[in-house]
C-alpha positions in Angstrom: -20.0 11.6 -12.1 -17.9 10.1 -9.3 -16.4 6.7 -8.8 -17.6 5.2 -5.5 -15.7 2.2 -4.1 -18.0 0.0 -2.1 -17.1 -3.0 0.1 -19.8 -5.6 0.9 -18.9 -7.6 3.9 -20.0 -11.2 3.8 -19.2 -14.2 6.1 -17.0 -15.8 3.5 -15.3 -12.9 1.7 -15.4 -9.1 1.2 -16.7 -8.0 -2.2 -15.2 -4.9 -3.6 -17.2 -3.0 -6.3 -16.9 0.3 -8.1 -19.9 2.4 -9.1 -19.9 5.4 -11.4 -22.7 7.6 -10.2 -23.9 11.2 -9.9 -25.6 10.9 -6.5 -25.7 8.5 -3.5 -28.4 8.2 -1.0 -28.4 6.2 2.2 -31.8 4.9 3.4 -32.5 2.8 6.4 -31.8 -0.5 4.6 -30.0 0.5 1.4 -27.2 2.6 -0.1 -28.5 3.6 -3.6 -26.6 5.1 -6.5 -28.2 7.1 -9.3 -27.1 8.8 -12.5 -27.7 12.4 -13.6 -31.3 11.6 -14.7 -31.9 10.2 -11.2 -32.2 6.6 -12.5 -31.1 3.9 -10.2 -27.7 2.4 -11.1 -27.0 0.1 -8.1 -28.2 -0.6 -4.6 -26.4 -2.3 -1.7 -27.6 -3.4 1.8 -26.5 -0.7 4.2 -26.0 -3.0 7.1 -23.2 -5.0 5.4 -21.8 -2.3 3.0 -19.5 0.6 3.3 -18.2 3.3 0.9 -14.5 3.1 1.1 -13.5 6.0 -1.3 -14.8 8.6 -3.7 -13.0 9.8 -6.8 -13.8 12.3 -9.4 -13.3 11.4 -13.1 -10.3 13.7 -13.2 -8.7 12.1 -10.2 -9.4 8.6 -11.6 -7.8 9.4 -15.0 -4.8 11.1 -13.4 -4.2 8.0 -11.2 -4.6 5.6 -14.1 -2.2 7.5 -16.3 0.7 7.1 -13.9 
């Protein structure tokens, strides 16, 4: 699984979220995240959202241990 950092841009504030997922798919209206069983974890509107970074579990743990 990877950690996807997502920013949702709204008129009043940007919302930063992190999603642990095995796969990501971009449809016409949504960015969807699924686990290894292909079950939906999260969905964001694609017109106001962007993936800002992707980290593996090893990279995340190495960064957190510093």
